N, CA and C atoms as an extended XYZ file, in Angstrom:
213
Properties=species:S:1:pos:R:3:atomname:S:1:resname:S:1:resid:I:1 pbc="F F F"
N        29.784      -84.994     -361.207 N   MET     1
C        29.864      -83.587     -360.907 CA  MET     1
C        29.993      -83.422     -359.392 C   MET     1
N        30.993      -82.660     -358.957 N   SER     2
C        31.143      -82.422     -357.527 CA  SER     2
C        30.783      -80.983     -357.207 C   SER     2
N        30.267      -80.788     -356.025 N   THR     3
C        29.887      -79.458     -355.573 CA  THR     3
C        30.949      -78.950     -354.621 C   THR     3
N        31.420      -77.754     -354.869 N   GLN     4
C        32.405      -77.134     -353.997 CA  GLN     4
C        31.672      -76.345     -352.919 C   GLN     4
N        31.903      -76.691     -351.671 N   LEU     5
C        31.268      -75.985     -350.570 CA  LEU     5
C        32.118      -74.798     -350.171 C   LEU     5
N        31.451      -73.707     -349.845 N   GLU     6
C        32.153      -72.508     -349.436 CA  GLU     6
C        32.713      -72.687     -348.029 C   GLU     6
N        33.947      -72.259     -347.837 N   VAL     7
C        34.568      -72.323     -346.521 CA  VAL     7
C        34.113      -71.105     -345.740 C   VAL     7
N        33.610      -71.330     -344.541 N   LEU     8
C        33.163      -70.240     -343.686 CA  LEU     8
C        34.379      -69.529     -343.128 C   LEU     8
N        34.554      -68.295     -343.527 N   GLN     9
C        35.723      -67.530     -343.121 CA  GLN     9
C        35.564      -67.023     -341.696 C   GLN     9
N        36.668      -67.007     -340.936 N   PRO    10
C        36.592      -66.476     -339.583 CA  PRO    10
C        36.283      -64.986     -339.610 C   PRO    10
N        35.659      -64.523     -338.591 N   GLY    11
C        35.342      -63.110     -338.495 CA  GLY    11
C        34.139      -62.898     -337.597 C   GLY    11
N        33.784      -61.654     -337.378 N   PRO    12
C        32.659      -61.366     -336.494 CA  PRO    12
C        31.334      -61.824     -337.099 C   PRO    12
N        30.571      -62.522     -336.303 N   ARG    13
C        29.226      -62.932     -336.710 CA  ARG    13
C        28.424      -63.120     -335.443 C   ARG    13
N        27.134      -63.186     -335.581 N   CYS    14
C        26.252      -63.353     -334.436 CA  CYS    14
C        26.609      -64.639     -333.684 C   CYS    14
N        26.642      -64.553     -332.380 N   SER    15
C        26.997      -65.724     -331.576 CA  SER    15
C        25.911      -66.792     -331.601 C   SER    15
N        24.726      -66.457     -332.097 N   SER    16
C        23.637      -67.437     -332.174 CA  SER    16
C        23.612      -68.196     -333.498 C   SER    16
N        24.474      -67.817     -334.446 N   LEU    17
C        24.519      -68.508     -335.731 CA  LEU    17
C        25.122      -69.893     -335.560 C   LEU    17
N        24.413      -70.904     -336.011 N   LEU    18
C        24.857      -72.286     -335.894 CA  LEU    18
C        24.918      -72.951     -337.255 C   LEU    18
N        25.795      -73.941     -337.385 N   SER    19
C        25.863      -74.742     -338.604 CA  SER    19
C        26.413      -76.118     -338.244 C   SER    19
N        26.164      -77.080     -339.088 N   LYS    20
C        26.667      -78.426     -338.838 CA  LYS    20
C        28.196      -78.432     -338.790 C   LYS    20
N        28.810      -77.546     -339.554 N   GLY    21
C        30.260      -77.468     -339.576 CA  GLY    21
C        30.860      -77.168     -338.214 C   GLY    21
N        30.110      -76.459     -337.363 N   LEU    22
C        30.607      -76.177     -336.016 CA  LEU    22
C        30.785      -77.452     -335.215 C   LEU    22
N        30.005      -78.472     -335.537 N   TYR    23
C        30.050      -79.720     -334.793 CA  TYR    23
C        30.974      -80.749     -335.438 C   TYR    23
N        30.946      -80.859     -336.757 N   ILE    24
C        31.744      -81.901     -337.414 CA  ILE    24
C        33.220      -81.545     -337.491 C   ILE    24
N        33.542      -80.277     -337.291 N   ASN    25
C        34.937      -79.842     -337.371 CA  ASN    25
C        35.575      -79.632     -336.012 C   ASN    25
N        34.843      -79.885     -334.957 N   ALA    26
C        35.390      -79.683     -333.611 CA  ALA    26
C        36.604      -80.592     -333.407 C   ALA    26
N        37.678      -80.016     -332.930 N   GLY    27
C        38.871      -80.793     -332.625 CA  GLY    27
C        39.811      -81.027     -333.785 C   GLY    27
N        39.549      -80.412     -334.942 N   LEU    28
C        40.475      -80.560     -336.065 CA  LEU    28
C        41.809      -79.899     -335.729 C   LEU    28
N        42.898      -80.440     -336.242 N   PRO    29
C        44.197      -79.807     -336.007 CA  PRO    29
C        44.231      -78.391     -336.583 C   PRO    29
N        45.019      -77.549     -335.974 N   LYS    30
C        45.148      -76.164     -336.426 CA  LYS    30
C        45.595      -76.131     -337.881 C   LYS    30
N        44.964      -75.261     -338.671 N   GLY    31
C        45.324      -75.121     -340.074 CA  GLY    31
C        44.442      -75.911     -341.018 C   GLY    31
N        43.612      -76.788     -340.508 N   LYS    32
C        42.683      -77.531     -341.368 CA  LYS    32
C        41.521      -76.626     -341.737 C   LYS    32
N        41.014      -76.773     -342.956 N   GLU    33
C        39.889      -75.963     -343.392 CA  GLU    33
C        38.604      -76.404     -342.703 C   GLU    33
N        37.830      -75.438     -342.289 N   VAL    34
C        36.532      -75.710     -341.698 CA  VAL    34
C        35.521      -75.801     -342.837 C   VAL    34
N        34.846      -76.917     -342.907 N   THR    35
C        33.840      -77.093     -343.949 CA  THR    35
C        32.527      -77.488     -343.324 C   THR    35
N        31.496      -77.361     -344.088 N   GLY    36
C        30.163      -77.751     -343.656 CA  GLY    36
C        29.299      -77.927     -344.882 C   GLY    36
N        28.034      -78.110     -344.672 N   ASP    37
C        27.140      -78.307     -345.805 CA  ASP    37
C        26.492      -77.011     -346.268 C   ASP    37
N        26.840      -75.896     -345.625 N   GLY    38
C        26.291      -74.607     -346.029 CA  GLY    38
C        24.941      -74.298     -345.435 C   GLY    38
N        24.450      -75.159     -344.570 N   ASN    39
C        23.159      -74.920     -343.929 CA  ASN    39
C        23.376      -74.274     -342.567 C   ASN    39
N        22.634      -73.215     -342.321 N   PHE    40
C        22.745      -72.465     -341.080 CA  PHE    40
C        21.383      -72.375     -340.416 C   PHE    40
N        21.404      -72.157     -339.093 N   TRP    41
C        20.167      -71.879     -338.379 CA  TRP    41
C        20.497      -70.994     -337.181 C   TRP    41
N        19.468      -70.420     -336.612 N   CYS    42
C        19.612      -69.522     -335.478 CA  CYS    42
C        19.427      -70.305     -334.187 C   CYS    42
N        20.327      -70.104     -333.238 N   GLY    43
C        20.224      -70.772     -331.957 CA  GLY    43
C        19.074      -70.257     -331.109 C   GLY    43
N        18.604      -69.054     -331.416 N   LYS    44
C        17.489      -68.481     -330.660 CA  LYS    44
C        16.150      -69.050     -331.121 C   LYS    44
N        15.994      -69.192     -332.443 N   THR    45
C        14.710      -69.661     -332.981 CA  THR    45
C        14.734      -71.138     -333.343 C   THR    45
N        15.931      -71.707     -333.514 N   GLN    46
C        16.116      -73.082     -333.986 CA  GLN    46
C        15.502      -73.270     -335.383 C   GLN    46
N        15.509      -72.206     -336.163 N   LYS    47
C        14.994      -72.218     -337.531 CA  LYS    47
C        16.001      -71.519     -338.440 C   LYS    47
N        15.720      -71.511     -339.743 N   ILE    48
C        16.648      -70.890     -340.697 CA  ILE    48
C        16.516      -69.377     -340.739 C   ILE    48
N        15.629      -68.836     -339.916 N   TYR    49
C        15.503      -67.388     -339.833 CA  TYR    49
C        15.603      -66.972     -338.367 C   TYR    49
N        16.060      -65.745     -338.159 N   GLY    50
C        16.260      -65.244     -336.807 CA  GLY    50
C        14.998      -64.631     -336.233 C   GLY    50
N        15.095      -64.110     -335.019 N   PRO    51
C        13.958      -63.457     -334.381 CA  PRO    51
C        13.446      -62.246     -335.165 C   PRO    51
N        14.280      -61.702     -336.040 N   ASP    52
C        13.868      -60.567     -336.869 CA  ASP    52
C        13.212      -61.017     -338.174 C   ASP    52
N        12.922      -62.314     -338.289 N   ASP    53
C        12.273      -62.915     -339.470 CA  ASP    53
C        13.096      -62.793     -340.743 C   ASP    53
N        14.405      -62.667     -340.609 N   ARG    54
C        15.303      -62.639     -341.758 CA  ARG    54
C        16.133      -63.916     -341.762 C   ARG    54
N        16.529      -64.350     -342.961 N   ILE    55
C        17.306      -65.574     -343.154 CA  ILE    55
C        18.648      -65.488     -342.426 C   ILE    55
N        19.091      -66.616     -341.915 N   CYS    56
C        20.396      -66.726     -341.252 CA  CYS    56
C        21.376      -67.412     -342.186 C   CYS    56
N        22.561      -66.856     -342.305 N   ASP    57
C        23.647      -67.508     -343.030 CA  ASP    57
C        24.959      -66.831     -342.677 C   ASP    57
N        26.032      -67.331     -343.236 N   GLY    58
C        27.360      -66.833     -342.916 CA  GLY    58
C        27.604      -65.396     -343.315 C   GLY    58
N        26.815      -64.861     -344.234 N   ASP    59
C        26.957      -63.467     -344.648 CA  ASP    59
C        26.000      -62.552     -343.899 C   ASP    59
N        24.730      -62.925     -343.878 N   ARG    60
C        23.710      -62.057     -343.284 CA  ARG    60
C        23.869      -61.900     -341.773 C   ARG    60
N        24.442      -62.883     -341.120 N   CYS    61
C        24.573      -62.831     -339.658 CA  CYS    61
C        25.878      -62.179     -339.212 C   CYS    61
N        26.494      -61.426     -340.117 N   THR    62
C        27.636      -60.589     -339.752 CA  THR    62
C        27.192      -59.136     -339.616 C   THR    62
N        25.937      -58.872     -339.916 N   ASP    63
C        25.369      -57.520     -339.889 CA  ASP    63
C        24.994      -57.142     -338.461 C   ASP    63
N        25.837      -56.331     -337.823 N   ALA    64
C        25.616      -55.943     -336.426 CA  ALA    64
C        24.403      -55.034     -336.258 C   ALA    64
N        23.825      -54.559     -337.356 N   THR    65
C        22.637      -53.709     -337.239 CA  THR    65
C        21.345      -54.508     -337.136 C   THR    65
N        21.441      -55.837     -337.310 N   ARG    66
C        20.234      -56.663     -337.118 CA  ARG    66
C        19.821      -56.586     -335.658 C   ARG    66
N        18.527      -56.499     -335.417 N   SER    67
C        18.039      -56.332     -334.050 CA  SER    67
C        18.361      -57.520     -333.147 C   SER    67
N        18.603      -58.681     -333.720 N   CYS    68
C        18.853      -59.885     -332.929 CA  CYS    68
C        20.345      -60.213     -332.816 C   CYS    68
N        21.189      -59.428     -333.457 N   TYR    69
C        22.638      -59.703     -333.478 CA  TYR    69
C        23.224      -59.612     -332.070 C   TYR    69
N        24.023      -60.616     -331.715 N   GLU    70
C        24.769      -60.594     -330.457 CA  GLU    70
C        26.226      -60.915     -330.750 C   GLU    70
N        27.113      -60.104     -330.224 N   GLU    71
C        28.544      -60.266     -330.459 CA  GLU    71
C        29.076      -61.522     -329.825 C   GLU    71
């Protein structure tokens, strides 16, 4: 059984959102899919939740109304 990982779509998200995919995909040729393991963390807290005590991920960290969101 194989697990299909979700591709992180480009778009606005908090600049503090980090994932392993940001590092393992650096330097890929243009047009290659960006993949990762789906694990995210906040660069401010270095944990899976942000300074607002809410979970960080590719969906939740697109919410500009979060108090910790930075463009």
